[in-house]
N, C-alpha and C positions, 0 to 999 in steps of 0.2 A: 503494497501499498505504498501509496506517496502523500506529501504532507496534503494539509487540506486546500481548497481553494473558493475562494470567495465570491460566490456568483452575485451579479448585480443587474443583469437587464433579463432578456428573454430566456435565458437559462435559468431562471427562478420558475419558469411556467413549467409544468410537469411534463406537457406533453413534448414540448420544444427539447426539454432537456433529455428525456429518455429516446428521441428520435436520433439526438447529435451522440448520446453513448451507447447507444445501438440496445439497452437494457433500462430499467427504473432501476434509479438510485437512492437510497436515502439522504436527505439534508438535513440540517438544523438552523434555525432561523440565527442570523448574528448582523453585529453594528458594527460597521469601520466608523471610529471617531477622525473627527477633522476632515472628511471626505464629503461628499455629494455625488449624484449621480444626476448629472444633464442631458437633455434630451438635442441633440446636435443632428438636425437632419432627418431625424426620424431614428437616431440611432441611439444608445444608451451610452453615455460616456462617464467614465467613473474619473472622480478629479479632486485635488485638495481644496479643501476649506474649511480653515479655522474656524470652529465651533460648530461646525455640521455635524451631521451622524449619517451615514449611507446605510440604509436596510438592506441588508442583502441576506445569503444564507452560505452555510458552509457544507462542502461536499469533499468525501474522502474517496477519490477516484484510485483506480488501480491503475496499472501503467499503459494498458490499453485504451482504458476511459480518458485517459491525460492526453494522450497522443491524439485519440480525437477531438477532445476538446480543444487543444492547440490546432487541429486542422480547419476547425469551424472556426475559431477566433480566426486565426490567420486571412482568412477570405477577407475579414472588416479591417485588419491592421492591425489586431490587437496583438498585445503581448501581455505573457505573465510579469509581475512585478510582486515582491516580496513586500507585506504589509502586515500588520497589527492590528487585530481587532481588538473591539473593548473589553473582552474577556479575555485579554493578552493572547489569544491565537494567533500563532504565526502562520500566516497563510501567503 
């Protein structure tokens, strides 16, 4: 199992997440302090914002699921970044 991944956009929607991962996966609600999710041209973008709190979910993908996530998000120019959630979970 890999490190958890903070989901903040369309992947919070179970049918989309299941389609991307290839199977259902459990998640846990999470918050990311000093960040917000903006709508930029119809796409969710996670950005720094002091005092804000981005709502999301934590997913613990296996290696195959992580590769599928990276492929999906890469289509939109996204890449993983290390962050710490409000419960001190590094993702």
